[in-house]
N, CA, C, O and the ligand as a Tripos MOL2 file, in Angstrom:
@<TRIPOS>MOLECULE
protein
  297   295    75     0     0
PROTEIN
NO_CHARGES

@<TRIPOS>ATOM
      1 N           0.2220   -1.4440  -49.9440 N.3       1 MET1
      2 CA          0.0510   -2.5130  -48.9600 C.3       1 MET1
      3 C          -0.4450   -1.9390  -47.6300 C.2       1 MET1
      4 O           0.0310   -0.9190  -47.1300 O.2       1 MET1
      5 N          -1.3780   -2.6210  -47.1210 N.am      2 SER2
      6 CA         -1.9350   -2.1300  -45.8600 C.3       2 SER2
      7 C          -1.8470   -3.2430  -44.8210 C.2       2 SER2
      8 O          -2.5110   -4.2770  -44.9040 O.2       2 SER2
      9 N          -1.0230   -2.9840  -43.8780 N.am      3 LYS3
     10 CA         -0.8510   -3.9620  -42.8100 C.3       3 LYS3
     11 C          -1.8090   -3.5870  -41.6800 C.2       3 LYS3
     12 O          -1.6970   -2.5240  -41.0690 O.2       3 LYS3
     13 N          -2.7270   -4.4660  -41.4290 N.am      4 LYS4
     14 CA         -3.6830   -4.1260  -40.3660 C.3       4 LYS4
     15 C          -3.0330   -4.2910  -38.9980 C.2       4 LYS4
     16 O          -2.5820   -5.3690  -38.6100 O.2       4 LYS4
     17 N          -3.0090   -3.2040  -38.3130 N.am      5 LYS5
     18 CA         -2.4150   -3.2170  -36.9800 C.3       5 LYS5
     19 C          -3.5280   -3.0580  -35.9530 C.2       5 LYS5
     20 O          -4.3620   -2.1570  -36.0390 O.2       5 LYS5
     21 N          -3.5120   -3.9250  -35.0190 N.am      6 GLU6
     22 CA         -4.5530   -3.8220  -34.0060 C.3       6 GLU6
     23 C          -4.2480   -2.6780  -33.0550 C.2       6 GLU6
     24 O          -3.2010   -2.6350  -32.4100 O.2       6 GLU6
     25 N          -5.1740   -1.7770  -32.9940 N.am      7 GLU7
     26 CA         -4.9970   -0.6160  -32.1190 C.3       7 GLU7
     27 C          -5.5330   -0.9490  -30.7340 C.2       7 GLU7
     28 O          -6.7010   -1.2940  -30.5570 O.2       7 GLU7
     29 N          -4.6600   -0.8370  -29.7850 N.am      8 TRP8
     30 CA         -5.0860   -1.1260  -28.4270 C.3       8 TRP8
     31 C          -5.7040    0.1130  -27.7730 C.2       8 TRP8
     32 O          -6.5680    0.0160  -26.9020 O.2       8 TRP8
     33 N          -5.2330    1.2720  -28.2220 N.am      9 GLY9
     34 CA         -5.7210    2.4850  -27.5880 C.3       9 GLY9
     35 C          -5.1460    2.5910  -26.1900 C.2       9 GLY9
     36 O          -4.2740    1.8120  -25.8030 O.2       9 GLY9
     37 N          -5.6410    3.5610  -25.4370 N.am     10 PRO10
     38 CA         -5.1400    3.6980  -24.0740 C.3      10 PRO10
     39 C          -5.5470    2.5020  -23.2380 C.2      10 PRO10
     40 O          -6.7310    2.2010  -23.0850 O.2      10 PRO10
     41 N          -4.5810    1.8520  -22.7180 N.am     11 HIS11
     42 CA         -4.8990    0.7050  -21.8610 C.3      11 HIS11
     43 C          -3.8150    0.5370  -20.8120 C.2      11 HIS11
     44 O          -2.7370    1.1230  -20.9080 O.2      11 HIS11
     45 N          -4.1150   -0.2550  -19.8310 N.am     12 THR12
     46 CA         -3.1500   -0.5240  -18.7800 C.3      12 THR12
     47 C          -3.1200   -2.0290  -18.5480 C.2      12 THR12
     48 O          -3.7350   -2.7860  -19.3000 O.2      12 THR12
     49 N          -2.4240   -2.4580  -17.5340 N.am     13 HIS13
     50 CA         -2.3080   -3.8950  -17.3070 C.3      13 HIS13
     51 C          -2.8090   -4.2660  -15.9260 C.2      13 HIS13
     52 O          -2.6690   -3.5160  -14.9600 O.2      13 HIS13
     53 N          -3.3880   -5.4280  -15.8690 N.am     14 CYS14
     54 CA         -3.8490   -5.9620  -14.5910 C.3      14 CYS14
     55 C          -2.6690   -6.0200  -13.6200 C.2      14 CYS14
     56 O          -1.6150   -6.5700  -13.9390 O.2      14 CYS14
     57 N          -2.8600   -5.4450  -12.4330 N.am     15 ILE15
     58 CA         -1.7430   -5.3600  -11.5100 C.3      15 ILE15
     59 C          -1.4360   -6.7000  -10.8720 C.2      15 ILE15
     60 O          -0.4180   -6.8490  -10.1960 O.2      15 ILE15
     61 N          -2.3030   -7.6750  -11.0800 N.am     16 ILE16
     62 CA         -2.0680   -8.9980  -10.5010 C.3      16 ILE16
     63 C          -1.4220   -9.9230  -11.5210 C.2      16 ILE16
     64 O          -0.3640  -10.4950  -11.2590 O.2      16 ILE16
     65 N          -2.0570  -10.0750  -12.6900 N.am     17 CYS17
     66 CA         -1.5450  -11.0490  -13.6520 C.3      17 CYS17
     67 C          -0.9480  -10.3940  -14.9000 C.2      17 CYS17
     68 O          -0.2900  -11.0720  -15.6890 O.2      17 CYS17
     69 N          -1.1690   -9.0750  -15.0940 N.am     18 GLY18
     70 CA         -0.5170   -8.3960  -16.1970 C.3      18 GLY18
     71 C          -1.2980   -8.4020  -17.4950 C.2      18 GLY18
     72 O          -0.7770   -7.9590  -18.5180 O.2      18 GLY18
     73 N          -2.5340   -8.8910  -17.4900 N.am     19 ASN19
     74 CA         -3.3650   -8.8590  -18.6890 C.3      19 ASN19
     75 C          -3.6570   -7.4140  -19.0830 C.2      19 ASN19
     76 O          -3.7420   -6.5270  -18.2340 O.2      19 ASN19
     77 N          -3.8070   -7.1980  -20.3830 N.am     20 ALA20
     78 CA         -4.1810   -5.8700  -20.8510 C.3      20 ALA20
     79 C          -5.6350   -5.6050  -20.5070 C.2      20 ALA20
     80 O          -6.5080   -6.4290  -20.7800 O.2      20 ALA20
     81 N          -5.8880   -4.4600  -19.9110 N.am     21 ILE21
     82 CA         -7.2460   -4.1010  -19.5090 C.3      21 ILE21
     83 C          -7.4820   -2.6410  -19.8510 C.2      21 ILE21
     84 O          -6.5230   -1.8890  -20.0210 O.2      21 ILE21
     85 N          -8.7390   -2.2230  -19.9550 N.am     22 PRO22
     86 CA         -9.0210   -0.8160  -20.2500 C.3      22 PRO22
     87 C          -8.4520    0.1050  -19.1920 C.2      22 PRO22
     88 O          -8.3470   -0.2520  -18.0190 O.2      22 PRO22
     89 N          -8.0860    1.3010  -19.6340 N.am     23 GLU23
     90 CA         -7.5170    2.2620  -18.7040 C.3      23 GLU23
     91 C          -8.5410    2.6140  -17.6350 C.2      23 GLU23
     92 O          -9.7350    2.7180  -17.9190 O.2      23 GLU23
     93 N          -8.0820    2.7940  -16.4300 N.am     24 GLY24
     94 CA         -9.0040    3.1210  -15.3400 C.3      24 GLY24
     95 C          -9.3110    1.9100  -14.4940 C.2      24 GLY24
     96 O          -9.7140    2.0300  -13.3370 O.2      24 GLY24
     97 N          -9.1150    0.7160  -15.0910 N.am     25 GLU25
     98 CA         -9.3420   -0.5080  -14.3220 C.3      25 GLU25
     99 C          -8.0420   -0.9000  -13.6390 C.2      25 GLU25
    100 O          -6.9540   -0.4860  -14.0390 O.2      25 GLU25
    101 N          -8.1860   -1.7050  -12.6040 N.am     26 LYS26
    102 CA         -6.9870   -2.1430  -11.8980 C.3      26 LYS26
    103 C          -6.7230   -3.6140  -12.1530 C.2      26 LYS26
    104 O          -5.5730   -4.0450  -12.2430 O.2      26 LYS26
    105 N          -7.7910   -4.3750  -12.2690 N.am     27 THR27
    106 CA         -7.6470   -5.8170  -12.4420 C.3      27 THR27
    107 C          -8.5160   -6.2970  -13.5950 C.2      27 THR27
    108 O          -9.4500   -5.6080  -14.0050 O.2      27 THR27
    109 N          -8.2030   -7.4910  -14.1220 N.am     28 CYS28
    110 CA         -8.9030   -7.9890  -15.3010 C.3      28 CYS28
    111 C         -10.1200   -8.8100  -14.9260 C.2      28 CYS28
    112 O         -11.0590   -8.9210  -15.7140 O.2      28 CYS28
    113 N         -10.1180   -9.3800  -13.7460 N.am     29 SER29
    114 CA        -11.2320  -10.2480  -13.3800 C.3      29 SER29
    115 C         -11.5300  -10.1450  -11.8970 C.2      29 SER29
    116 O         -10.7840   -9.5350  -11.1320 O.2      29 SER29
    117 N         -12.6400  -10.7580  -11.5110 N.am     30 GLU30
    118 CA        -13.0100  -10.7140  -10.1070 C.3      30 GLU30
    119 C         -11.9810  -11.4240   -9.2430 C.2      30 GLU30
    120 O         -11.6880  -11.0260   -8.1160 O.2      30 GLU30
    121 N         -11.4410  -12.5030   -9.8260 N.am     31 GLU31
    122 CA        -10.4390  -13.2720   -9.0910 C.3      31 GLU31
    123 C          -9.2390  -12.3960   -8.7470 C.2      31 GLU31
    124 O          -8.7560  -12.3830   -7.6150 O.2      31 GLU31
    125 N          -8.7670  -11.6570   -9.7710 N.am     32 CYS32
    126 CA         -7.6280  -10.7690   -9.5590 C.3      32 CYS32
    127 C          -8.0020   -9.6420   -8.6060 C.2      32 CYS32
    128 O          -7.1880   -9.2130   -7.7880 O.2      32 CYS32
    129 N          -9.2500   -9.1630   -8.7200 N.am     33 ALA33
    130 CA         -9.6940   -8.0880   -7.8400 C.3      33 ALA33
    131 C          -9.6570   -8.5560   -6.3890 C.2      33 ALA33
    132 O          -9.2520   -7.8160   -5.4930 O.2      33 ALA33
    133 N         -10.0880   -9.7980   -6.1760 N.am     34 LYS34
    134 CA        -10.0830  -10.3470   -4.8180 C.3      34 LYS34
    135 C          -8.6570  -10.4540   -4.2980 C.2      34 LYS34
    136 O          -8.3600  -10.1100   -3.1540 O.2      34 LYS34
    137 N          -7.7750  -10.9480   -5.1850 N.am     35 LYS35
    138 CA         -6.3670  -11.0770   -4.7990 C.3      35 LYS35
    139 C          -5.8030   -9.7140   -4.4300 C.2      35 LYS35
    140 O          -5.1090   -9.5490   -3.4270 O.2      35 LYS35
    141 N          -6.1290   -8.7310   -5.2890 N.am     36 TYR36
    142 CA         -5.6230   -7.3850   -5.0530 C.3      36 TYR36
    143 C          -6.1520   -6.8230   -3.7490 C.2      36 TYR36
    144 O          -5.4290   -6.1540   -3.0100 O.2      36 TYR36
    145 N          -7.4320   -7.1000   -3.4680 N.am     37 GLU37
    146 CA         -8.0390   -6.5870   -2.2500 C.3      37 GLU37
    147 C          -7.3410   -7.1400   -1.0080 C.2      37 GLU37
    148 O          -7.0470   -6.4090   -0.0620 O.2      37 GLU37
    149 N          -7.0850   -8.4490   -1.0340 N.am     38 SER38
    150 CA         -6.4350   -9.0400    0.1340 C.3      38 SER38
    151 C          -5.0100   -8.5180    0.2850 C.2      38 SER38
    152 O          -4.5150   -8.3360    1.3980 O.2      38 SER38
    153 N          -4.3580   -8.2810   -0.8570 N.am     39 GLU39
    154 CA         -3.0040   -7.7110   -0.8090 C.3      39 GLU39
    155 C          -3.0500   -6.3160   -0.2050 C.2      39 GLU39
    156 O          -2.2440   -5.9640    0.6560 O.2      39 GLU39
    157 N          -4.0250   -5.5190   -0.6840 N.am     40 ALA40
    158 CA         -4.1440   -4.1450   -0.2120 C.3      40 ALA40
    159 C          -4.4580   -4.1260    1.2740 C.2      40 ALA40
    160 O          -3.9520   -3.2910    2.0240 O.2      40 ALA40
    161 N          -5.3110   -5.0700    1.6880 N.am     41 LYS41
    162 CA         -5.6800   -5.1470    3.0920 C.3      41 LYS41
    163 C          -4.4490   -5.4270    3.9410 C.2      41 LYS41
    164 O          -4.2140   -4.8020    4.9750 O.2      41 LYS41
    165 N          -3.6620   -6.4110    3.4500 N.am     42 ARG42
    166 CA         -2.4620   -6.7780    4.1980 C.3      42 ARG42
    167 C          -1.4990   -5.5800    4.2650 C.2      42 ARG42
    168 O          -0.8950   -5.3070    5.3020 O.2      42 ARG42
    169 N          -1.3780   -4.8830    3.1440 N.am     43 TYR43
    170 CA         -0.4830   -3.7440    3.0820 C.3      43 TYR43
    171 C          -0.9300   -2.6560    4.0490 C.2      43 TYR43
    172 O          -0.1170   -2.0520    4.7490 O.2      43 TYR43
    173 N          -2.2540   -2.4140    4.0730 N.am     44 LYS44
    174 CA         -2.7850   -1.3840    4.9590 C.3      44 LYS44
    175 C          -2.5440   -1.7580    6.4120 C.2      44 LYS44
    176 O          -2.1930   -0.9200    7.2430 O.2      44 LYS44
    177 N          -2.7450   -3.0530    6.6940 N.am     45 GLN45
    178 CA         -2.5460   -3.5190    8.0660 C.3      45 GLN45
    179 C          -1.0870   -3.3290    8.4790 C.2      45 GLN45
    180 O          -0.7840   -2.9290    9.6030 O.2      45 GLN45
    181 N          -0.1930   -3.6290    7.5320 N.am     46 GLN46
    182 CA          1.2290   -3.4690    7.8090 C.3      46 GLN46
    183 C           1.5570   -2.0070    8.0950 C.2      46 GLN46
    184 O           2.3250   -1.6840    9.0020 O.2      46 GLN46
    185 N           0.9430   -1.1240    7.2830 N.am     47 GLN47
    186 CA          1.1850    0.3000    7.4730 C.3      47 GLN47
    187 C           0.6770    0.7440    8.8340 C.2      47 GLN47
    188 O           1.3260    1.5160    9.5400 O.2      47 GLN47
    189 N          -0.5140    0.2300    9.1900 N.am     48 LYS48
    190 CA         -1.1030    0.5790   10.4700 C.3      48 LYS48
    191 C          -0.1800    0.1310   11.5970 C.2      48 LYS48
    192 O           0.0390    0.8550   12.5690 O.2      48 LYS48
    193 N           0.3580   -1.0870   11.4430 N.am     49 MET49
    194 CA          1.2390   -1.6300   12.4660 C.3      49 MET49
    195 C           2.4680   -0.7500   12.6390 C.2      49 MET49
    196 O           2.8720   -0.4490   13.7620 O.2      49 MET49
    197 N           3.0650   -0.3350   11.5130 N.am     50 SER50
    198 CA          4.2650    0.4860   11.6280 C.3      50 SER50
    199 C           3.9250    1.8610   12.1980 C.2      50 SER50
    200 O           4.7450    2.4850   12.8720 O.2      50 SER50
    201 N           2.7120    2.3210   11.9190 N.am     51 TYR51
    202 CA          2.2470    3.5950   12.4590 C.3      51 TYR51
    203 C           2.1260    3.4970   13.9780 C.2      51 TYR51
    204 O           2.5970    4.3640   14.7140 O.2      51 TYR51
    205 N           1.4790    2.4140   14.4280 N.am     52 VAL52
    206 CA          1.3240    2.1850   15.8610 C.3      52 VAL52
    207 C           2.6990    2.0640   16.5190 C.2      52 VAL52
    208 O           2.9340    2.5840   17.6100 O.2      52 VAL52
    209 N           3.5900    1.3710   15.8320 N.am     53 PHE53
    210 CA          4.9400    1.1880   16.3570 C.3      53 PHE53
    211 C           5.6300    2.5390   16.5390 C.2      53 PHE53
    212 O           6.2820    2.7850   17.5530 O.2      53 PHE53
    213 N           5.4750    3.4110   15.5390 N.am     54 LEU54
    214 CA          6.0780    4.7420   15.6110 C.3      54 LEU54
    215 C           5.5160    5.5280   16.7950 C.2      54 LEU54
    216 O           6.2560    6.1870   17.5240 O.2      54 LEU54
    217 N           4.1870    5.4490   16.9750 N.am     55 ILE55
    218 CA          3.5500    6.1680   18.0780 C.3      55 ILE55
    219 C           4.0650    5.6390   19.4160 C.2      55 ILE55
    220 O           4.3680    6.4010   20.3350 O.2      55 ILE55
    221 N           4.1560    4.3040   19.4970 N.am     56 LEU56
    222 CA          4.6490    3.7050   20.7410 C.3      56 LEU56
    223 C           6.0770    4.1510   21.0210 C.2      56 LEU56
    224 O           6.4310    4.4770   22.1540 O.2      56 LEU56
    225 N           6.8930    4.1600   19.9670 N.am     57 MET57
    226 CA          8.2770    4.5960   20.1170 C.3      57 MET57
    227 C           8.3370    6.0430   20.5900 C.2      57 MET57
    228 O           9.1270    6.3980   21.4640 O.2      57 MET57
    229 N           7.4790    6.8730   19.9880 N.am     58 GLY58
    230 CA          7.4300    8.2840   20.3670 C.3      58 GLY58
    231 C           7.0120    8.4410   21.8150 C.2      58 GLY58
    232 O           7.5930    9.2260   22.5630 O.2      58 GLY58
    233 N           5.9820    7.6730   22.2050 N.am     59 ALA59
    234 CA          5.4900    7.7430   23.5700 C.3      59 ALA59
    235 C           6.5690    7.2960   24.5500 C.2      59 ALA59
    236 O           6.7560    7.8990   25.6060 O.2      59 ALA59
    237 N           7.2780    6.2240   24.1810 N.am     60 ALA60
    238 CA          8.3470    5.7160   25.0400 C.3      60 ALA60
    239 C           9.4510    6.7680   25.1790 C.2      60 ALA60
    240 O          10.0100    6.9710   26.2570 O.2      60 ALA60
    241 N           9.7480    7.4280   24.0580 N.am     61 MET61
    242 CA         10.8000    8.4430   24.0630 C.3      61 MET61
    243 C          10.4020    9.6040   24.9730 C.2      61 MET61
    244 O          11.1990   10.0670   25.7890 O.2      61 MET61
    245 N           9.1550   10.0690   24.8220 N.am     62 VAL62
    246 CA          8.6670   11.1780   25.6500 C.3      62 VAL62
    247 C           8.6770   10.7580   27.1180 C.2      62 VAL62
    248 O           9.0930   11.5240   27.9870 O.2      62 VAL62
    249 N           8.2110    9.5250   27.3880 N.am     63 GLY63
    250 CA          8.1970    9.0230   28.7510 C.3      63 GLY63
    251 C           9.6000    8.9880   29.3220 C.2      63 GLY63
    252 O           9.8270    9.3600   30.4730 O.2      63 GLY63
    253 N          10.5310    8.5410   28.5140 N.am     64 PHE64
    254 CA         11.9180    8.4630   28.9470 C.3      64 PHE64
    255 C          12.4650    9.8610   29.2440 C.2      64 PHE64
    256 O          13.1500   10.0730   30.2450 O.2      64 PHE64
    257 N          12.1510   10.8050   28.3600 N.am     65 LEU65
    258 CA         12.6090   12.1800   28.5550 C.3      65 LEU65
    259 C          12.0210   12.7620   29.8400 C.2      65 LEU65
    260 O          12.7100   13.4260   30.6150 O.2      65 LEU65
    261 N          10.7290   12.4960   30.0440 N.am     66 LEU66
    262 CA         10.0760   13.0180   31.2620 C.3      66 LEU66
    263 C          10.7060   12.4170   32.5080 C.2      66 LEU66
    264 O          10.9620   13.1090   33.4940 O.2      66 LEU66
    265 N          10.9520   11.1070   32.4420 N.am     67 LEU67
    266 CA         11.5550   10.4260   33.5830 C.3      67 LEU67
    267 C          12.9140   11.0090   33.9090 C.2      67 LEU67
    268 O          13.2180   11.3270   35.0590 O.2      67 LEU67
    269 N          13.7410   11.1440   32.8510 N.am     68 SER68
    270 CA         15.0850   11.6710   33.0870 C.3      68 SER68
    271 C          15.0160   13.1210   33.5550 C.2      68 SER68
    272 O          15.8690   13.5780   34.3160 O.2      68 SER68
    273 N          13.9960   13.8360   33.0960 N.am     69 TYR69
    274 CA         13.8240   15.2230   33.5240 C.3      69 TYR69
    275 C          13.5070   15.2700   35.0010 C.2      69 TYR69
    276 O          14.0550   16.0850   35.7430 O.2      69 TYR69
    277 N          12.6000   14.3750   35.4270 N.am     70 PHE70
    278 CA         12.2100   14.3700   36.8360 C.3      70 PHE70
    279 C          13.3620   13.9200   37.7160 C.2      70 PHE70
    280 O          13.5780   14.4470   38.8070 O.2      70 PHE70
    281 N          14.1130   12.9120   37.2080 N.am     71 PHE71
    282 CA         15.2300   12.4190   38.0150 C.3      71 PHE71
    283 C          16.3320   13.4540   38.1040 C.2      71 PHE71
    284 O          16.9580   13.6230   39.1510 O.2      71 PHE71
    285 N          16.5680   14.1570   36.9840 N.am     72 ALA72
    286 CA         17.6200   15.1650   36.9580 C.3      72 ALA72
    287 C          17.2190   16.3730   37.7910 C.2      72 ALA72
    288 O          18.0460   16.9850   38.4670 O.2      72 ALA72
    289 N          15.9120   16.7090   37.7280 N.am     73 GLY73
    290 CA         15.4240   17.8830   38.4370 C.3      73 GLY73
    291 C          15.2730   17.6140   39.9320 C.2      73 GLY73
    292 O          15.3510   18.5170   40.7650 O.2      73 GLY73
    293 N          15.0500   16.3200   40.2380 N.am     74 GLY74
    294 CA         14.9130   15.8370   41.5710 C.3      74 GLY74
    295 C          14.2450   16.7430   42.5150 C.2      74 GLY74
    296 O          14.0840   16.4040   43.6880 O.2      74 GLY74
    297 ZN         -5.6420  -10.3110  -13.7950 Zn       75 ZN75
@<TRIPOS>BOND
     1     1     2 1
     2     2     3 1
     3     3     4 2
     4     3     5 am
     5     5     6 1
     6     6     7 1
     7     7     8 2
     8     7     9 am
     9     9    10 1
    10    10    11 1
    11    11    12 2
    12    11    13 am
    13    13    14 1
    14    14    15 1
    15    15    16 2
    16    15    17 am
    17    17    18 1
    18    18    19 1
    19    19    20 2
    20    19    21 am
    21    21    22 1
    22    22    23 1
    23    23    24 2
    24    23    25 am
    25    25    26 1
    26    26    27 1
    27    27    28 2
    28    27    29 am
    29    29    30 1
    30    30    31 1
    31    31    32 2
    32    31    33 am
    33    33    34 1
    34    34    35 1
    35    35    36 2
    36    35    37 am
    37    37    38 1
    38    38    39 1
    39    39    40 2
    40    39    41 am
    41    41    42 1
    42    42    43 1
    43    43    44 2
    44    43    45 am
    45    45    46 1
    46    46    47 1
    47    47    48 2
    48    47    49 am
    49    49    50 1
    50    50    51 1
    51    51    52 2
    52    51    53 am
    53    53    54 1
    54    54    55 1
    55    55    56 2
    56    55    57 am
    57    57    58 1
    58    58    59 1
    59    59    60 2
    60    59    61 am
    61    61    62 1
    62    62    63 1
    63    63    64 2
    64    63    65 am
    65    65    66 1
    66    66    67 1
    67    67    68 2
    68    67    69 am
    69    69    70 1
    70    70    71 1
    71    71    72 2
    72    71    73 am
    73    73    74 1
    74    74    75 1
    75    75    76 2
    76    75    77 am
    77    77    78 1
    78    78    79 1
    79    79    80 2
    80    79    81 am
    81    81    82 1
    82    82    83 1
    83    83    84 2
    84    83    85 am
    85    85    86 1
    86    86    87 1
    87    87    88 2
    88    87    89 am
    89    89    90 1
    90    90    91 1
    91    91    92 2
    92    91    93 am
    93    93    94 1
    94    94    95 1
    95    95    96 2
    96    95    97 am
    97    97    98 1
    98    98    99 1
    99    99   100 2
   100    99   101 am
   101   101   102 1
   102   102   103 1
   103   103   104 2
   104   103   105 am
   105   105   106 1
   106   106   107 1
   107   107   108 2
   108   107   109 am
   109   109   110 1
   110   110   111 1
   111   111   112 2
   112   111   113 am
   113   113   114 1
   114   114   115 1
   115   115   116 2
   116   115   117 am
   117   117   118 1
   118   118   119 1
   119   119   120 2
   120   119   121 am
   121   121   122 1
   122   122   123 1
   123   123   124 2
   124   123   125 am
   125   125   126 1
   126   126   127 1
   127   127   128 2
   128   127   129 am
   129   129   130 1
   130   130   131 1
   131   131   132 2
   132   131   133 am
   133   133   134 1
   134   134   135 1
   135   135   136 2
   136   135   137 am
   137   137   138 1
   138   138   139 1
   139   139   140 2
   140   139   141 am
   141   141   142 1
   142   142   143 1
   143   143   144 2
   144   143   145 am
   145   145   146 1
   146   146   147 1
   147   147   148 2
   148   147   149 am
   149   149   150 1
   150   150   151 1
   151   151   152 2
   152   151   153 am
   153   153   154 1
   154   154   155 1
   155   155   156 2
   156   155   157 am
   157   157   158 1
   158   158   159 1
   159   159   160 2
   160   159   161 am
   161   161   162 1
   162   162   163 1
   163   163   164 2
   164   163   165 am
   165   165   166 1
   166   166   167 1
   167   167   168 2
   168   167   169 am
   169   169   170 1
   170   170   171 1
   171   171   172 2
   172   171   173 am
   173   173   174 1
   174   174   175 1
   175   175   176 2
   176   175   177 am
   177   177   178 1
   178   178   179 1
   179   179   180 2
   180   179   181 am
   181   181   182 1
   182   182   183 1
   183   183   184 2
   184   183   185 am
   185   185   186 1
   186   186   187 1
   187   187   188 2
   188   187   189 am
   189   189   190 1
   190   190   191 1
   191   191   192 2
   192   191   193 am
   193   193   194 1
   194   194   195 1
   195   195   196 2
   196   195   197 am
   197   197   198 1
   198   198   199 1
   199   199   200 2
   200   199   201 am
   201   201   202 1
   202   202   203 1
   203   203   204 2
   204   203   205 am
   205   205   206 1
   206   206   207 1
   207   207   208 2
   208   207   209 am
   209   209   210 1
   210   210   211 1
   211   211   212 2
   212   211   213 am
   213   213   214 1
   214   214   215 1
   215   215   216 2
   216   215   217 am
   217   217   218 1
   218   218   219 1
   219   219   220 2
   220   219   221 am
   221   221   222 1
   222   222   223 1
   223   223   224 2
   224   223   225 am
   225   225   226 1
   226   226   227 1
   227   227   228 2
   228   227   229 am
   229   229   230 1
   230   230   231 1
   231   231   232 2
   232   231   233 am
   233   233   234 1
   234   234   235 1
   235   235   236 2
   236   235   237 am
   237   237   238 1
   238   238   239 1
   239   239   240 2
   240   239   241 am
   241   241   242 1
   242   242   243 1
   243   243   244 2
   244   243   245 am
   245   245   246 1
   246   246   247 1
   247   247   248 2
   248   247   249 am
   249   249   250 1
   250   250   251 1
   251   251   252 2
   252   251   253 am
   253   253   254 1
   254   254   255 1
   255   255   256 2
   256   255   257 am
   257   257   258 1
   258   258   259 1
   259   259   260 2
   260   259   261 am
   261   261   262 1
   262   262   263 1
   263   263   264 2
   264   263   265 am
   265   265   266 1
   266   266   267 1
   267   267   268 2
   268   267   269 am
   269   269   270 1
   270   270   271 1
   271   271   272 2
   272   271   273 am
   273   273   274 1
   274   274   275 1
   275   275   276 2
   276   275   277 am
   277   277   278 1
   278   278   279 1
   279   279   280 2
   280   279   281 am
   281   281   282 1
   282   282   283 1
   283   283   284 2
   284   283   285 am
   285   285   286 1
   286   286   287 1
   287   287   288 2
   288   287   289 am
   289   289   290 1
   290   290   291 1
   291   291   292 2
   292   291   293 am
   293   293   294 1
   294   294   295 1
   295   295   296 2
@<TRIPOS>SUBSTRUCTURE
     1 MET1         2 RESIDUE 1 A MET
     2 SER2         6 RESIDUE 1 A SER
     3 LYS3        10 RESIDUE 1 A LYS
     4 LYS4        14 RESIDUE 1 A LYS
     5 LYS5        18 RESIDUE 1 A LYS
     6 GLU6        22 RESIDUE 1 A GLU
     7 GLU7        26 RESIDUE 1 A GLU
     8 TRP8        30 RESIDUE 1 A TRP
     9 GLY9        34 RESIDUE 1 A GLY
    10 PRO10       38 RESIDUE 1 A PRO
    11 HIS11       42 RESIDUE 1 A HIS
    12 THR12       46 RESIDUE 1 A THR
    13 HIS13       50 RESIDUE 1 A HIS
    14 CYS14       54 RESIDUE 1 A CYS
    15 ILE15       58 RESIDUE 1 A ILE
    16 ILE16       62 RESIDUE 1 A ILE
    17 CYS17       66 RESIDUE 1 A CYS
    18 GLY18       70 RESIDUE 1 A GLY
    19 ASN19       74 RESIDUE 1 A ASN
    20 ALA20       78 RESIDUE 1 A ALA
    21 ILE21       82 RESIDUE 1 A ILE
    22 PRO22       86 RESIDUE 1 A PRO
    23 GLU23       90 RESIDUE 1 A GLU
    24 GLY24       94 RESIDUE 1 A GLY
    25 GLU25       98 RESIDUE 1 A GLU
    26 LYS26      102 RESIDUE 1 A LYS
    27 THR27      106 RESIDUE 1 A THR
    28 CYS28      110 RESIDUE 1 A CYS
    29 SER29      114 RESIDUE 1 A SER
    30 GLU30      118 RESIDUE 1 A GLU
    31 GLU31      122 RESIDUE 1 A GLU
    32 CYS32      126 RESIDUE 1 A CYS
    33 ALA33      130 RESIDUE 1 A ALA
    34 LYS34      134 RESIDUE 1 A LYS
    35 LYS35      138 RESIDUE 1 A LYS
    36 TYR36      142 RESIDUE 1 A TYR
    37 GLU37      146 RESIDUE 1 A GLU
    38 SER38      150 RESIDUE 1 A SER
    39 GLU39      154 RESIDUE 1 A GLU
    40 ALA40      158 RESIDUE 1 A ALA
    41 LYS41      162 RESIDUE 1 A LYS
    42 ARG42      166 RESIDUE 1 A ARG
    43 TYR43      170 RESIDUE 1 A TYR
    44 LYS44      174 RESIDUE 1 A LYS
    45 GLN45      178 RESIDUE 1 A GLN
    46 GLN46      182 RESIDUE 1 A GLN
    47 GLN47      186 RESIDUE 1 A GLN
    48 LYS48      190 RESIDUE 1 A LYS
    49 MET49      194 RESIDUE 1 A MET
    50 SER50      198 RESIDUE 1 A SER
    51 TYR51      202 RESIDUE 1 A TYR
    52 VAL52      206 RESIDUE 1 A VAL
    53 PHE53      210 RESIDUE 1 A PHE
    54 LEU54      214 RESIDUE 1 A LEU
    55 ILE55      218 RESIDUE 1 A ILE
    56 LEU56      222 RESIDUE 1 A LEU
    57 MET57      226 RESIDUE 1 A MET
    58 GLY58      230 RESIDUE 1 A GLY
    59 ALA59      234 RESIDUE 1 A ALA
    60 ALA60      238 RESIDUE 1 A ALA
    61 MET61      242 RESIDUE 1 A MET
    62 VAL62      246 RESIDUE 1 A VAL
    63 GLY63      250 RESIDUE 1 A GLY
    64 PHE64      254 RESIDUE 1 A PHE
    65 LEU65      258 RESIDUE 1 A LEU
    66 LEU66      262 RESIDUE 1 A LEU
    67 LEU67      266 RESIDUE 1 A LEU
    68 SER68      270 RESIDUE 1 A SER
    69 TYR69      274 RESIDUE 1 A TYR
    70 PHE70      278 RESIDUE 1 A PHE
    71 PHE71      282 RESIDUE 1 A PHE
    72 ALA72      286 RESIDUE 1 A ALA
    73 GLY73      290 RESIDUE 1 A GLY
    74 GLY74      294 RESIDUE 1 A GLY
    75 ZN75       297 GROUP 0 **** ****
């Protein structure tokens, strides 16, 4: 008896809707690609924002240290 099994081979899944797609691809269709792009854009923007926030915090900290140094050194 020979049961025919469909061989999928190396494949991955669409990161948006989960469809099976060839390995190396990220999305199954243009629609999903667009969705993914906007998601990635938003994610990058968020990262940029937190990066800017960190820099601002660092600058504020340094400024505060300098101020206290000048006041203490008088
Ligand atoms: Zn998809």
